[in-house]
C-alpha positions as CSV (number, residue, x, y, z in Angstrom):
1,M,4.8,63.1,118.6
2,K,4.8,60.6,121.4
3,S,2.5,61.1,124.3
4,I,4.2,61.0,127.9
5,S,2.6,58.4,130.2
6,G,1.1,59.2,133.5
7,S,3.6,57.2,135.4
8,L,6.5,59.2,133.8
9,I,4.9,62.5,134.8
10,L,4.3,61.5,138.4
11,A,7.7,60.3,138.7
12,C,9.1,63.6,137.6
13,L,6.7,65.5,139.9
14,N,7.8,63.5,143.1
15,G,11.1,65.2,142.5
16,G,9.8,68.5,143.4
17,A,6.7,70.5,144.2
18,A,3.6,68.5,142.9
19,S,1.5,71.6,142.2
20,A,1.5,75.3,141.5
21,F,-1.3,76.2,143.8
22,V,-2.9,75.4,146.9
23,G,-6.3,73.7,146.0
24,G,-9.4,75.7,146.8
25,V,-13.1,75.0,147.2
26,R,-15.3,75.6,144.4
27,S,-17.9,78.2,145.4
28,T,-21.5,77.9,144.4
29,T,-21.8,81.7,144.8
30,T,-21.8,83.4,141.2
31,S,-21.7,87.0,140.4
32,S,-24.3,88.8,138.2
33,T,-22.0,91.4,137.0
34,Q,-21.2,91.7,133.3
35,L,-17.5,91.6,133.9
36,A,-17.7,87.8,134.7
37,M,-19.4,87.0,131.6
38,S,-20.6,83.8,132.8
39,D,-22.1,82.6,129.5
40,Y,-19.0,83.4,127.6
41,R,-16.8,81.8,130.3
42,T,-19.1,78.5,130.2
43,S,-18.7,78.1,126.5
44,V,-15.0,78.6,126.8
45,R,-14.7,75.9,129.3
46,D,-16.8,73.6,127.0
47,R,-14.4,74.2,124.1
48,I,-11.0,73.7,125.7
49,D,-12.0,71.4,128.8
50,I,-10.6,73.5,131.4
51,D,-10.9,71.0,134.4
52,T,-8.9,69.0,136.6
53,N,-8.9,65.9,134.2
54,N,-8.6,67.2,130.9
55,G,-5.6,69.2,130.6
56,G,-6.9,72.6,132.2
57,P,-4.7,75.0,134.3
58,I,-4.6,72.8,137.1
59,A,-3.4,69.8,134.9
60,L,-0.9,72.0,133.4
61,M,0.6,72.7,136.8
62,G,1.2,69.0,137.3
63,R,-1.9,67.7,139.2
64,S,-3.1,65.3,136.2
65,P,-1.4,63.6,133.5
66,I,-1.3,65.5,129.9
67,D,0.5,64.6,126.9
68,R,2.3,67.1,124.6
69,P,-0.1,67.3,121.6
70,R,-3.0,68.0,124.2
71,M,-1.0,70.7,125.7
72,E,-0.5,72.2,122.1
73,Q,-4.2,72.1,121.5
74,I,-5.1,73.9,124.7
75,Q,-2.4,76.6,124.1
76,M,-3.9,76.9,120.5
77,E,-7.5,77.3,121.6
78,R,-6.2,79.7,124.4
79,R,-4.7,82.1,121.9
80,R,-7.8,82.0,119.8
81,I,-10.0,83.3,122.6
82,D,-7.7,85.4,124.8
83,A,-7.8,89.0,124.7
84,P,-4.7,91.1,123.1
85,S,-1.6,90.5,125.0
86,L,-0.4,93.2,127.5
87,A,2.4,94.0,125.1
88,E,-0.2,94.6,122.3
89,I,-2.3,96.7,124.5
90,W,0.7,98.9,125.3
91,D,1.8,99.0,121.8
92,N,-1.8,100.1,120.5
93,S,-2.2,102.6,123.3
94,S,-1.0,106.0,124.1
95,P,0.5,106.0,127.5
96,V,0.3,108.9,129.7
97,L,3.3,110.0,131.7
98,V,2.4,110.6,135.4
99,Q,5.4,112.5,137.1
100,G,6.0,111.8,140.9
101,G,3.5,114.0,142.8
102,A,1.0,114.5,139.7
103,L,-2.4,113.6,139.1
104,R,-4.0,112.4,135.8
105,T,-7.8,111.6,135.2
106,W,-9.7,109.7,132.4
107,S,-13.5,110.4,132.0
108,F,-15.9,108.0,130.6
109,S,-19.4,109.4,130.0
110,N,-20.6,106.3,127.6
111,P,-23.1,104.3,129.8
112,M,-22.2,101.2,127.7
113,I,-18.7,101.3,129.2
114,D,-19.1,98.7,132.1
115,A,-15.4,98.3,133.1
116,V,-12.0,99.9,132.4
117,Q,-8.6,98.7,132.1
118,V,-5.8,100.2,134.4
119,L,-2.1,99.5,133.5
120,L,0.9,100.9,135.2
121,K,4.4,100.5,134.5
122,S,7.7,102.3,134.7
123,E,11.2,102.0,133.3
124,G,12.4,99.8,136.1
125,R,11.8,102.0,139.2
126,P,9.2,101.4,142.0
127,I,5.6,102.5,141.1
128,D,3.8,104.1,144.1
129,A,0.2,105.1,143.3
130,D,-3.3,105.7,144.3
131,V,-6.1,104.8,141.7
132,E,-9.8,105.8,142.5
133,L,-12.9,105.5,140.6
134,W,-15.0,108.8,140.9
135,Q,-18.7,108.6,140.4
136,G,-20.6,111.8,141.2
137,P,-19.5,114.3,143.7
138,D,-17.6,113.3,146.7
139,N,-18.4,109.6,145.8
140,T,-15.5,107.0,145.5
141,P,-16.7,103.5,145.2
142,H,-13.4,102.0,144.4
143,K,-9.9,102.8,145.8
144,M,-6.5,101.0,145.2
145,R,-3.2,101.8,146.6
146,V,-0.6,100.1,144.3
147,Y,3.1,99.4,145.0
148,V,5.4,97.6,142.7
149,E,9.0,97.3,143.4
150,D,10.1,97.0,139.7
151,G,7.6,98.6,137.3
152,A,9.3,96.9,134.1
153,L,9.8,93.6,135.5
154,R,6.1,93.5,137.0
155,T,3.6,96.0,135.4
156,F,0.4,96.6,137.3
157,N,-2.7,95.2,135.2
158,A,-6.3,95.4,136.4
159,V,-9.8,95.7,135.4
160,I,-12.3,97.9,137.6
161,G,-16.1,98.1,137.2
162,T,-17.8,101.3,135.9
163,P,-21.5,100.7,135.9
164,R,-24.3,103.2,135.7
165,G,-23.4,106.1,133.9
166,A,-20.5,108.7,133.8
167,N,-17.4,107.7,135.6
168,T,-13.9,109.1,136.1
169,V,-10.7,107.2,136.8
170,A,-7.8,109.2,138.6
171,V,-4.4,108.0,139.0
172,R,-2.0,109.9,141.4
173,N,1.6,109.2,141.6
174,I,2.5,109.5,145.3
175,G,6.1,108.5,144.6
176,Q,8.9,111.2,144.6
177,L,9.8,113.2,141.4
178,E,12.4,110.7,140.5
179,F,9.9,107.9,140.0
180,P,7.5,108.7,137.0
181,L,5.2,106.0,135.6
182,D,3.4,105.4,132.4
183,A,-0.5,104.8,132.7
184,V,-3.0,103.4,130.4
185,V,-6.6,103.7,131.1
186,R,-9.0,102.4,128.3
187,P,-12.5,100.8,128.1
188,D,-12.7,96.9,128.6
189,M,-15.1,95.8,126.1
190,G,-16.9,92.3,125.7
191,D,-13.7,90.6,124.4
192,G,-11.4,92.5,126.6
193,L,-9.2,91.6,129.7
194,A,-11.9,90.8,132.0
195,V,-13.3,88.1,129.7
196,S,-9.7,86.6,129.3
197,I,-9.0,86.6,133.0
198,A,-12.5,84.9,133.8
199,S,-12.0,82.4,131.1
200,V,-9.2,80.5,133.0
201,V,-10.7,80.6,136.4
202,T,-11.7,77.2,137.4
203,R,-12.5,77.5,141.2
204,S,-12.8,80.0,144.0
205,E,-12.3,79.9,147.6
206,I,-14.0,81.9,150.5
207,I,-11.9,84.1,152.8
208,Q,-13.5,85.1,155.9
209,G,-13.0,88.5,157.4
210,G,-9.8,89.0,159.1
211,S,-8.2,85.7,157.5
212,M,-5.9,85.3,154.6
213,R,-5.1,82.5,152.1
214,T,-1.7,81.8,150.2
215,F,-1.0,80.4,146.9
216,P,2.4,79.2,146.0
217,V,3.2,79.8,142.5
218,N,5.0,77.3,140.2
219,P,8.2,78.5,138.7
220,I,7.0,77.9,135.2
221,V,3.8,80.2,135.7
222,D,4.6,83.7,134.2
223,S,1.5,85.4,135.5
224,V,-1.8,84.5,137.4
225,A,-5.3,85.5,137.2
226,V,-7.1,86.9,140.3
227,I,-10.7,87.7,140.7
228,L,-11.9,89.0,144.1
229,K,-15.8,89.6,144.8
230,T,-18.3,89.5,147.5
231,D,-22.1,88.8,147.8
232,G,-22.8,92.2,147.5
233,R,-21.1,93.6,150.7
234,P,-18.1,95.8,150.6
235,L,-14.7,94.4,149.8
236,N,-11.6,95.3,151.6
237,A,-8.5,93.2,150.7
238,R,-4.7,93.2,150.5
239,I,-3.0,91.2,147.7
240,E,0.8,90.8,148.1
241,L,3.3,89.1,145.8
242,L,6.0,87.6,147.8
243,Q,9.3,86.5,146.7
244,G,11.7,85.5,149.6
245,P,11.1,86.1,153.4
246,N,9.1,89.3,154.0
247,N,10.0,90.6,150.5
248,N,7.1,92.3,148.8
249,K,7.4,92.6,145.2
250,Q,3.8,94.0,144.4
251,V,1.1,95.0,147.1
252,V,-2.4,96.3,146.2
253,E,-4.7,97.5,149.0
254,L,-8.1,97.5,147.7
255,Y,-11.5,98.9,148.6
256,T,-14.8,98.4,146.7
257,E,-18.1,99.4,148.0
258,D,-20.0,96.5,146.4
259,G,-17.9,93.5,145.7
260,L,-20.7,92.0,143.5
261,D,-21.4,95.1,141.3
262,R,-17.8,95.9,141.1
263,P,-15.6,92.8,141.2
264,F,-11.8,93.2,141.0
265,F,-9.8,91.5,138.2
266,A,-6.3,91.6,137.8
267,L,-3.3,89.8,136.1
268,I,-0.1,89.6,138.4
269,E,3.0,88.9,136.8
270,T,5.2,86.3,138.8
271,P,8.5,85.8,137.0
272,G,11.2,83.8,138.7
273,A,11.2,81.1,141.4
274,G,9.7,81.3,144.8
275,C,6.7,83.4,144.3
276,V,3.9,83.2,146.7
277,L,0.5,85.1,146.3
278,R,-1.0,86.2,149.7
279,I,-4.7,87.7,149.8
280,V,-5.8,89.2,153.1
281,N,-9.4,90.0,153.8
282,S,-8.9,93.1,155.9
283,A,-12.6,93.6,156.5
284,P,-14.4,92.4,159.8
285,L,-15.7,88.9,160.1
286,E,-19.1,89.8,158.7
287,F,-17.6,90.6,155.2
288,P,-16.4,87.5,153.6
289,L,-15.1,87.6,150.0
290,Y,-14.6,85.1,147.3
291,A,-11.1,84.6,145.8
292,S,-10.0,83.0,142.4
293,V,-6.4,82.3,141.7
294,D,-5.4,80.3,138.7
295,P,-2.6,80.3,136.2
296,Y,-2.9,82.7,133.2
297,N,0.5,82.5,131.3
298,V,2.6,79.3,131.5
299,G,5.5,79.9,129.6
300,G,4.8,77.6,126.7
301,E,7.6,75.1,125.9
302,R,9.0,75.6,129.1
303,Y,6.6,72.8,130.2
304,F,9.2,70.4,129.1
305,D,12.8,70.1,129.6
306,N,14.9,71.0,126.3
307,M,12.2,69.5,124.0
308,L,12.9,66.0,125.3
309,G,9.3,65.4,126.4
310,Q,10.0,65.4,130.1
311,W,8.3,67.3,132.7
312,P,10.9,69.8,134.4
313,R,11.8,69.4,137.9
314,L,9.8,71.9,140.1
C-alpha cells in the first residue's frame, strides 16, 4: 500500500478546516484517582505512540502527516486495548426501563468498586434526567442533570467515581410519561470505559471559573472523550454539544464535591457535521478546572475518500 506524502495531505487540508479541535495546553497537574489509571495510560501511549508527530489523535485529525499503513496499525492497537464498545455493553447488560417521572436506584456495597458506568438511551425521544450519587444519609457528592435531544442518535455515556465504601446511584426521569428511557448502571473495572477514555487523552486545558472553552469537532469524528477534574476543589461545569446556531443536542450540568477524588469521564457522540463542544466552568474564579477533550472514535475508512488514498475535504 503506497503511503501518502505530507505535501498531498497538507494540500488537501488547505481546502477545509485544518484541525478537528482547538489546541489546548498540556497540564502539569495529574490526578491521583484510580480512574485516570496513569500507569496504564503511559504504557498505552508508549505502545501506540499517541502524540502529535507519530499518528496520534491530533495527527489523525489532520495536524500531522500520516500514511495509511500507520493509520491501520494505530486502529489495530486501539482495538486491542479499548474497553468493550458501547454496543457490546448494551448487548451484555440488562437495561432498566425508567418511565417518565419514575426513580430507579442501583446500590454498590463492594468497596472494590471505585467507579460505575452510567449509560442512558431512548428509542429516539428526548432524555431529561437527574443522576445522583448517594453516599451516606443526606450526602450527595455527585449530581448531573442530563438532557439529550435524541436518545437513540446520541446516547449518554459517563463514568463517575464511587470511592470509599457503599454507594447508590439514582436515576430519575424528570420527563413526561411519554418519554421513557433505558438505563444501565454497572461497575467500571480496571479494563473498563474510564481506562479506555483516559488512553486517548493527550492534553488538558485549564478553564478558570466563570469562563468557557469551545472545541470544534471535525465531521469525521464520531465521538469525543471528555475528562473534567480539579486539584481537589469542587467541580461545577456545564457541557454542551452544539450543532447549528443555539441548537443544543446534548447538555450536562455537573457538580462534584471533589474533582480530584471524583473526576468526570464521558463519551459524547458527535454524528454529523458542524458539531461544537462547549465547556463552561460555572464555578467562581477560585475554582478552576482541567478539561481534556480528544477524538475517541474516528470512523475508520472515512479517513480517506472512496478508498482512493486521499484525505477528505473537511
